[in-house]
matplotlib code that plots the C-alpha trace (Angstrom):
import matplotlib.pyplot as plt

x = [0.0, 1.3, 2.3, 0.9, 3.1, 3.0, 4.1, 6.9, 8.2, 7.8, 9.8, 12.6, 12.8, 12.9, 15.6, 17.6, 17.4, 18.6, 21.6, 22.5, 22.6, 24.6, 27.2, 26.7, 25.3, 28.6, 29.0, 25.4, 24.6, 21.2, 21.7, 22.2, 19.0, 17.0, 18.2, 17.6, 14.1, 13.2, 12.1, 13.0, 15.3, 12.5, 10.4, 13.3, 14.0, 10.3, 10.2, 13.8, 15.4, 18.8, 20.6, 20.5, 16.7, 16.5, 18.7, 16.4, 13.3, 14.9, 15.6, 12.0, 11.0, 13.1, 11.7, 8.1, 9.1, 10.5, 7.5, 5.0, 6.9, 7.5, 11.3, 13.4, 13.8, 11.0, 11.6, 8.3, 9.5, 6.9, 8.8, 12.4, 12.2, 11.3, 14.4, 16.6, 15.0, 15.6, 19.3, 19.5, 17.3, 19.9, 22.6, 20.3, 19.5, 23.2, 23.8, 21.4, 24.0, 26.9, 28.1, 28.9, 26.5, 25.8, 22.7, 21.0, 20.8, 24.4, 25.6, 24.3, 25.3, 28.9, 29.1, 27.6, 29.9, 29.6, 27.8, 25.1, 23.0, 19.6, 20.8, 22.2, 18.9, 17.1, 19.3, 18.9, 15.1, 15.4, 17.6, 15.4, 12.4, 14.3, 15.4, 11.9, 10.4, 13.1, 13.0, 9.2, 9.7, 12.3, 10.1, 7.1, 9.3, 10.6, 7.1, 6.2, 9.1, 10.9, 13.8, 16.2, 15.6, 19.2, 18.3, 17.6, 15.3, 16.7, 20.3, 19.6, 17.9, 21.0, 23.2, 21.1, 21.3, 25.0, 25.8, 23.9, 25.3, 28.9, 28.2, 27.0, 30.0, 32.4, 30.6, 30.9, 34.6, 35.5, 33.1, 32.3, 29.3, 31.3, 32.4, 28.8, 27.5, 30.0, 29.0, 25.3, 25.8, 27.8, 25.1, 22.3, 24.3, 24.8, 21.1, 20.2, 22.0, 19.2, 16.6, 15.1, 14.5, 17.7, 16.5, 15.3, 11.8, 10.2, 11.8, 9.3, 10.1, 13.9, 16.9, 18.8, 22.4, 22.5, 23.3, 23.4]
y = [0.0, 3.5, 5.6, 9.1, 12.2, 12.3, 8.7, 9.1, 12.3, 10.6, 7.5, 9.7, 11.7, 8.5, 6.9, 10.2, 10.5, 6.9, 7.4, 10.8, 9.1, 6.1, 7.9, 11.7, 14.2, 14.7, 11.1, 10.5, 11.3, 12.0, 9.0, 6.7, 8.1, 7.6, 4.0, 3.1, 4.7, 2.9, 6.2, 7.9, 10.8, 13.0, 12.3, 13.1, 16.5, 17.3, 17.4, 18.4, 20.9, 20.3, 18.4, 21.4, 21.6, 17.8, 18.3, 21.1, 19.0, 16.0, 18.3, 19.5, 15.9, 15.4, 18.5, 17.2, 13.8, 15.4, 17.7, 14.8, 12.3, 9.9, 10.3, 7.2, 8.8, 10.7, 14.1, 14.2, 13.9, 13.7, 12.1, 11.7, 8.1, 9.3, 11.5, 8.6, 6.5, 9.5, 9.2, 5.5, 5.3, 7.2, 4.7, 1.8, 3.4, 3.8, 0.1, -0.9, 0.3, -1.3, 2.1, 3.1, 6.1, 9.0, 11.2, 11.7, 15.5, 15.6, 13.8, 16.5, 19.3, 18.1, 18.8, 22.3, 25.0, 28.8, 28.8, 26.5, 29.1, 27.5, 24.1, 25.7, 27.4, 24.1, 22.2, 25.0, 24.6, 20.9, 21.4, 24.2, 21.9, 19.3, 22.0, 23.4, 20.0, 19.2, 22.7, 22.4, 19.4, 21.1, 24.2, 22.1, 20.3, 23.7, 25.0, 21.9, 22.6, 19.4, 21.3, 23.7, 27.4, 27.6, 25.4, 27.3, 25.0, 26.2, 25.8, 22.3, 21.3, 22.6, 20.5, 17.4, 17.9, 18.7, 15.7, 13.2, 14.6, 14.4, 10.9, 9.5, 11.0, 9.4, 6.1, 6.3, 7.3, 4.5, 2.0, 1.2, 2.1, 2.4, 6.1, 7.0, 5.1, 6.8, 10.3, 9.5, 8.1, 11.2, 13.5, 11.7, 12.0, 15.7, 16.3, 14.6, 17.4, 19.8, 17.7, 19.2, 15.7, 13.8, 10.5, 8.1, 7.2, 6.0, 4.8, 6.8, 10.1, 10.1, 9.6, 6.4, 6.0, 4.6, 1.0, -0.1]
z = [0.0, -1.0, 2.0, 2.3, 2.6, 6.4, 6.7, 4.2, 6.0, 9.4, 8.2, 6.9, 10.1, 12.2, 10.1, 10.0, 13.8, 14.3, 11.9, 13.4, 16.8, 15.5, 13.5, 13.7, 11.3, 9.4, 8.5, 7.4, 3.8, 2.3, 0.1, 3.1, 4.7, 1.4, 1.1, 4.8, 4.7, 1.5, -0.2, -3.4, -3.9, -5.2, -2.1, 0.2, -1.4, -1.6, 2.2, 3.0, 0.6, 2.1, 4.9, 7.4, 7.1, 7.8, 10.9, 12.0, 11.6, 13.4, 16.4, 16.3, 16.3, 19.5, 21.0, 20.6, 22.0, 25.1, 25.4, 25.1, 27.2, 24.3, 24.2, 25.3, 28.7, 30.4, 31.7, 33.5, 37.1, 39.9, 42.8, 44.0, 42.9, 39.4, 39.5, 40.4, 37.6, 35.2, 35.8, 35.7, 32.6, 30.6, 31.4, 30.7, 27.3, 26.6, 27.5, 24.8, 22.3, 24.1, 25.4, 21.8, 21.8, 24.0, 24.1, 20.7, 21.2, 22.6, 19.6, 17.3, 19.6, 19.6, 15.8, 15.9, 14.5, 14.7, 11.3, 12.5, 14.2, 13.5, 14.7, 17.8, 18.6, 18.0, 20.4, 22.9, 22.7, 23.4, 26.4, 27.5, 27.4, 29.5, 31.9, 32.4, 33.2, 35.7, 37.2, 37.6, 39.8, 42.0, 42.2, 43.4, 46.0, 47.2, 47.5, 49.6, 51.9, 50.8, 49.2, 50.9, 50.4, 49.1, 46.1, 42.8, 40.8, 37.4, 38.5, 40.0, 36.7, 34.7, 37.0, 36.3, 32.5, 32.6, 34.8, 32.6, 29.4, 30.8, 32.2, 28.9, 27.1, 29.6, 29.1, 25.3, 25.4, 27.8, 26.3, 29.9, 32.0, 35.2, 34.8, 34.0, 37.0, 39.3, 38.0, 38.5, 42.0, 43.0, 41.5, 43.4, 46.7, 45.9, 45.3, 48.5, 50.4, 49.2, 50.9, 54.1, 55.6, 55.1, 56.5, 53.8, 55.0, 51.8, 48.6, 46.6, 48.4, 48.8, 46.7, 47.5, 46.3, 42.8, 42.6, 39.0]

ax = plt.figure().add_subplot(projection="3d")
ax.plot(x, y, z, "-o")
ax.set_aspect("equal")
plt.show()
């Protein structure tokens, strides 16, 4: 059965996202994407006039996935246990690829040059969505009196994103999950210092040290 336009475009985006994550934007050609997606050259260039436009749309695809909670790792955090799972889920995701890949967004971001202003803005939007979701959780916890007044929700959210991005990069470079696990464990112990009640009373409400 013939695919409609939306299905063709969606297939190209999904294939491009996978190839960018696997081998980076620079080493992924339009021809490779066309072949892997099982589409025609004319169809590809009908939806994507050039490779930069394709990268832009792939990043918009990631942005929507984070916004709707359909990304491989959820940024919708509602408890301290969710936060721990958020960190651990990134490493589990990385293990699926034998520690040969890092974050899909981080992979694209590492290739951004000073000329790629649109792509830089797209990446910033994705990270901004991640940050806002995490910061919203920390703000709610602070309003409930669970988080120290010294904690800045936006800054703590930035810390979480920077930690997991760095942890995944270390895991990829070392081809070993242990450096990433160590970084995550230290991050969780650091975050626990912001808790008003330090005693772990319930697994669903407190951060426990990460044991992977």
